[in-house]
N, C-alpha and C positions, 0 to 999 in steps of 0.2 A: 870088162868095162862096167862100172857101177854108176847109175844115174839116180839122183834123189830129188823128190819134189814133195809138195804138200797138198792134201785134200781136206775137205771139210763137209760136214753135214750131219744127218742122223745116222750116217754109216758107222759112227763110232759112239761108244757109250757117253751119254751126257752131252752130245753135240760138240765134241772136242776136235782139235786139229789132228788129222791123220797123217802119218809119215809114209810115203809111198817110195819104195826102193825097187829098182829093176836092175838085175845083174845079167850080163850076156857073156856066153862062152861058146866053145865049139860044141857041135852036136846038133840034135834036133828035138830035144825034149823041153816040155813046158812044165815048170814047177810053180806051185802056189803055196804061200805061207801067210797065215793070218785071216784068210777067208776060205770058205769051202771050195773044193775043186769045181763043183757045178757052177758056183757063182763066178769063179774066175774064167771058166770056159765060156759061159754066157757072155761075159764082158768082152772076151777076146773075139767072139763071133760078131758082136755089134761093132767093135772097133775096126776089125778087118773089113767088114762090109762098108763102113764109112770111109776107110782109106781108099778102097777101090772106087767108090763113088766120087771121091774128091781128087783122084789121081795122085795119091800120096804113096810113097814106097812102103812095102811090107818087109819088116826085118826078118832075117833068117838066122838060124843057129839056135842053140839052147839058151833059155833064159829063165831066171827065177824071179817071181814077183812076190814081194814081202810087204805086208800092210801092218802097221802098228797103230794102236794097241791090238793085241791078239784076241782079247776076250770080249764077248757080247756084241760082235759086229752085226749090223743089220742094214737094210736098204742099200745094198751094194752098188746099184746102178749110179748112185751119186758120185762114185769114184771113177766113172768112165773117162772123164776128161783128163784128170791127172795121169791115169795109166796110159792113155793114148799119147799124151805129150811126152811121157817118159820113153815110150817106144820110138817116137820121132826123134828124140834126142839121141837114142842109140843109133839111129840111121843118119845122124848129123844133119837133120832137116831144121831143127831148132837148136840153139846153143844151150848146152847143159848147164853152163855157168849161170845163165839168167834163170833157167828153170829151177835151179836149186834154191832160189829165194822167192819163188812164186807159189801162191796158193790158188788152186782152181777147183771147181766142182761142177757137176752137172751130168745128167744121163744123156747118152748119145743115141740119137736115132740112126737108122741105117743110111740116111743121106747126110749125116754129119750135123743135123740140127741139135741144139742143146736145150735141155729142159730140166726141171726139178721134179723129183718125186713128190715132195711136200715142202711146205714152207719151213725153213730151218729155224731152230731155236737159237737164242743167243748163246755164244760159247761159254763153257764153264771155266775157261781160263786155267786149265790144268797146268800147274807150274812145271811139272816134269817135261811135258811135251812142248809147251810154249818156250821153255828155256832152250830147247833144241831148235826151235823154229825161228830163223832169222828171215822174216817175211818182208819183202820190199814192195810187192804188188799183188793184187787180187784180180782174178779173171773169173767172173760169175755170170750165170745166165739170168734171164728175167725171172723174178719171183723170189730172189734171195739177195742179200747183200747189205742192206742198210744197218742191220744189227751186227755186221762183221767188220765195219770200217775201222774199229779200234785195233784190228790185227795188223794193219799196214799203215805206213806214213800217210799223212793228209794228201788227198788228191791222187792216190795210187790205187784206187779201186775202180775197175773197169768192167763194162758190160759187154758180153759176147753172146751172139745168137747162133753161131755156127763154128764148127771146128776150124774152118779155113780162116775165119777172123782171128781166132786165138793164135794160129800158126803165123799168120802175117804180122800180128802184133809182136810176137816174140822174135821174129826175124827183123823187126824194125821197119817193115814195109807197109804196115797197115795200122793207122791209129784207131783206138777204141774209145767210145764215149765214156767219160768218167761218171761214176755214180754220184749223184748229187748229194752233198753233205748237208744234212739238216738235223736239227735237234728233234729227236723222236717225240719229246714231250710237247713241243710246239705244234706238232701235227696230231695231237691226241684227239680222241673222240670226246666231245663235250657231252655232259650228262645233264639233261633237263627233265627231272622226274615229274614236273608239272604236266607234261604232255601225256595224254592217255593214262593218267594216274589211276592206279588201283584204289588209292585212298578215296578219291572223289566218287567212285562207283559203288563202294560198299554200303550196305545197310546194317546199322548197328545201333545199340543204345548209347546214351550219353555216358553212362558208366563205363562201357567197354571202350569207347573212344578215349576217355580220360585215362583209363588204365594203360592203353597202348602208348599214349603220350608220356606217361610217367615212366614206363619201361624204356622208351626211346631216350628220354632225357637223362636217365641214369645208366642206360645200356645195361639194364638188369636182366638176368636170365628169366625167361617167361615160359610158363607151361599153360597152354590153352586146352581145356577139356570140354568137349561138347558134342552134341548130336551131329550125325553126318548131314552135310548140306547146309551148315550154319556159317560157312565162310572162314573156317579156321586157317586153312592154307592161304587164302587170300589175305587174311590179316597179317600173316607172316610176310607176304609180299609187300603189303602196305607199310609195315615197319621198316623194310629195307629202303623205302622211299624217303624215310625221315633221317637217314644217315647223311652226314656231311660229305661233300665231294672229296675225292682223294687229292692230296698234294703230290708234288713231284717226288718228295722223299718217301712218302707212304707207298706210292706206286713202285718205286725202286725196291722197297722191302718185299712187296708182294711178288714182284717179278722174279726176284732172286729165289724165293721159295718155290715158285712154279718151275723155275729152271732146274732146280734139284730133282724135281719129279719128271723132268724132260717134257714139260708142258709149256706152251706159249701163253703169255698174258699180254694182250694188246695194250698199247698206250691209250688209256681211257681214264676219265674221272669217276667212272662208275665203280663203287665198292663191290667186291665179289659177293655172290650169293651161292652158297653150296647147300645142296639138299641130298645127302647120301641116301641110297636105297636101304630099306630095312634089312636086307641080306648082307649089308656091309659087315666085315669082320673087325674086331678090335684093332688089328694091325693096320687095316685100311683106313680106319677112323683116326687113330692116334699117330700112326706112323711106325716105321720100323727101321732097323739097321740091316743093310744087305751084307752079303758074304765078304765084300771088300771093306767093311767097316764104315760105309758111307750112310748118312741119314737119308731115308726116303720119306718125304713129308706125307702125312695123311690128310683126310678131308678137313680136320680141325685146323691144321696149319694153312691149308689153301684158302680158308675163309678169313684169314688175317685182315683186320680192319673192315670186315664185312659181316654178313649174317650167316650163321650156320643153323639151318632149319632141319629139325628132325620131325618129319611128317609121319604121323602114326607111331609115336615113340614106343608104345606098348608092344608093337610088332617086332621091334629089334630084339636080338638075342640078349639073354641075361648078362653074359660076359661083356657084350658091347655096351650095355647100359651102365654096368658097374665100373667100366673104364672112365666114366665121366667124372668120378669123384674128385680127383686132383684138378683137372682142367676147369671144372665148373667153379671151384672155390677159389683157387689162386691164379688161374690162367697159366699155370706152370706145371709141368710134369717131367719125370725123369725116366728115360728109356734105358734099361740096363740089359746088356747082352754079354755073352761070355767073352767076346773079343773087344767090345767097345760099349761105352755108355755115354749118354749125353742128356743135358737138361734143355728142355724146349719150352718156349713161351709163345702164346698166340693171343692177340687182342680180338678174338672172335666174339661176336654177340650171339648167344645161344637162344633160339626160340624153338619150342617143341609143341606139337599138337598131338592129341590123343582122343580116341573115342571113349565114352564112359563104360562101354561093355562090348562084347563081341559083335552084336548086331548094330551097335551105334545109336540106338534109340532110347536108352535108359532114361534120359532127361525128359522124354516126351510122355512118360507115364506108362502104367501097366498095360494099357490097351495097345500101345505102339511097340513096346519091348517084349520080346519072347524069351529073354534070358532069365535063368533062375538066380536066386541070391548067391548060390555057390559059384556059378559062372561069373557073376559080376565081381565077387570077392577074389576069385582066382585071376581074373583079368587085371584087376588093380594091383595085385601082388607082384606083377611083373615090374612095376616101378617101385622099388624098395623105398622105405622111409628115409634113409640117408640121402638118396638121390633126390626125392621130392623136396626134402628140406633144403637142398642146395639151390633149388629154383627160387628166386626171390619172390616172384609173383605167380599166383595160381588164378586163372580166370576161367569162368564157366560160360558156355554159350548154350542157348536153347531156342527152339523154334517158337516157344511160348513167350519169349521175352519181347516186349514192344520195341520194334526197330523202325528206323527211318533213314532216309538218305542223309549223308553228312552235311551239316550246315556249316562246318568249318572246312574251308578249302585247304589243299595240301600246302600251298605257299605260306599261308598264315601259320599252319601247324609247324612247318619247318622252322619258321622264324621264332616261334615261341620255344620250341625244343632247343634250338641253338642258343637262345638267350638264357634258358634254364641251365644248359650245360656250362655256359660261361660263369653263371652265378655259383654253381656248385664247385667249379674248378677254383674259383677265388677263395673257397673255404671260409665263408663268413662264420662268425660265432653263432651258436645256437642258444635260443631261449625257449625252454619248454614251459608252457602254461600249467597251472595247477590242474586244470581239467584234463589236459593231455597226459599228464603223469598218472592221474587216477585211472584213465581209460587204459593206459598201457599196463598198469599194475593189475587191473581187473582182467585183462586178456591173459596175462601171465598166470594169475591165480586160477582162472577157470579152465584154461586149456593146457597149462603146464608145457609150453614149448621148450625146445632145447635152447642152449645158449646161442647157437647159430641162428635159430628161428627168431629169437629176441632181437639180435643184431639186424636180421633181414627186415623185421618189423620197423625198427627205427630208421633203416635206410629208406624204406618206402615212404614213411611219414615225412622224412626230411626232403625227399625228392618232390613229393606232392606239395609241401609248403613252398619250395622254391618255384615250382611251376605256377602255383596260385599267385605268388608274388609277382612273377614274370608277367602273367596275364593282366594284373592290375596296374602295371607300370605302362606309361605311354611311351617312354623313351627306352631304348635298349640299355641293359646294364653295362657299365664301364668295364672294359677289358683289363684295366689296371688294378682293379680290386674294389671291394665294397666295405666301407667302414661300419655300416649298420649291420645289426645281427639279424639272423633268420628266426622268425617266431614260429614255433611248432604249436598248433592249436588242436583242440579236441577233434575237429573235422578231419585233420590229417591222420590222426591215429585211428579214427573210425574207418577211414578209407583203407588204410593199411590192413586193418583187421579183416575186412571183407575179402582181401586178396591173399589171405593165408589160410585157405580152406583145409590144407593138409595138417594144420595145427589141431583140427577138430577130429577126434576119434570117430570112425565110421561116418565121416561127413556125407557119404553118398546114401546113407540110409535115411531117406526123408519120409515122414509119415504120409505125405500125400501121394507117394509113389509105391506104397506097400499095399 
C-alpha cells in the first residue's frame, strides 16, 4: 500500500514543497530514501513516542519512506508531522484520500506537541513539484503559515498545536482554527528614520553635510577617506536615512532576491543596508551560479534599493575590489559559468569608507602618523585608479576640520533630497554659464581626468545645482515636469572639483604633512 502527502519548510532546497511517500509491505525492515538513515531513525523514534503518548496505533511490517527532492535536504524534523500522518494513513486511522491533498509541517515532541525549527521562508514555487502538488488544505503549527497561504484555496489553511488535533481534523471530528488571511504589506513595519536619527547626532562641517546631500540626491557612489574616529561609518548610516521608503512593488523585488538566497526579508518600509565583511569573496559579493545552474545572489543584489556599505575598502582583497568595475559603472554585470550564464542588475547605492594609511592617522599630521611614505603609497595602491574613478564623489575627513552639530534636521534634509530627486528625474534642460564652462575646462586642462571623470564632474555639478535650486524654492517642484532650465553656475563646478580628489596625482602628498 502506498500513501502520499506533502510537507514544507527549510527541509528542502529553497523552501519548496516536499513530497512524502510511504510504502508498506510484508516483513520488518525500515528503508529510507531522500534523507540520511540517522535522520529517518531519529524521526521514527520521536513519532513512535508521540503515538504511544497519544494512544495511537503503531504500524507493523516493512515500509519504505521516500522524500523528494533528494538533494540538499536539511532541517529534517520539520517533516515529522507529514511522516506521522502517512503512518497513520497506513494504519487506517486517517483517510489516505484526504491526506493526499494535504500539506503539513512541524517538528513533533515526544508528547505530540507541534513546533517549528525556524521561521519558514516564502516558497520558491518550483514548477516541477507544484505541478505535482494538488493541495486542498494546510495544517501548520504556530510560527509559520502566513507566507504559505497561496499554496491552498482561500480559507483552507489551519493551525494545529498537537498531533491529536491534526488527526481529529482529518477524521472530520475536530475543527481547526483557520489562519487569518491578511495582506502582508498592510501589516508592514513602518519606517520613521527621524526617531533616534544618526543624522541629527553627527558632528561635521557644512561642506561635508552638503556633500552627503548631493550624494543622496543623485545616489552617486561615494568614497569617504579620513582618519579613524571621524565618523565615516556613521556618515554611511546617516546616508541610509535619506533614502525614500520602500513601496510595495520594491519590497516584492527585494523579497524575491532574498528568497533565492534562502533568506527572509520581513515586510518593512525600511530599505536594506548591507555591510559585507572585508574577508568577503568576489562570489559572495557579486553572486554565483550553483551546481544546478541556479543563481545565488551576493551582497550586492541583497542591497537592492538600499545602501551597500564597504567599510574599510582598502582592507578588501584586490580581486574583490576589482569586481566592482561593472556594477559601479552600469549597475549591471554578467555572470558566466560553464553550465549557465546570466545578466544581473541591482539598484544598490554604494558608499565606501577607508583610512588614509595603515595606522589611520595620516590626515592628522606627521606627529600623529607613524607610517612611512612607502607604506602610505602601498596602502592607497590597493584601490586602483579605475575603481577610484568610478566613485563619483571623494570626500576627506579629518579631526582638524572645524565640526559642529548639524543645524539641518533629518526631516528637512529628506524633503530637500526628495525634491531634488524629483527635479533631476524630470530631466530639465541645462544651461551652463560661461564661468562654469571656464572652470570646467581649467580643471580638465590642469588635472587631465579621464572621460569618465569628466562625466562624473558634470554629474556632481548638475546635482549640486538642482539641490541649490531646490533649497531656494519655497514650494516643492511639480512631479509632472518643469519647463524651466537648470542653470549650472561657477559655484557648482567649484564644488564638484573639490570632490574629485583622485583626479589630482599624488593628492595625498600635502606639504604640511611632510
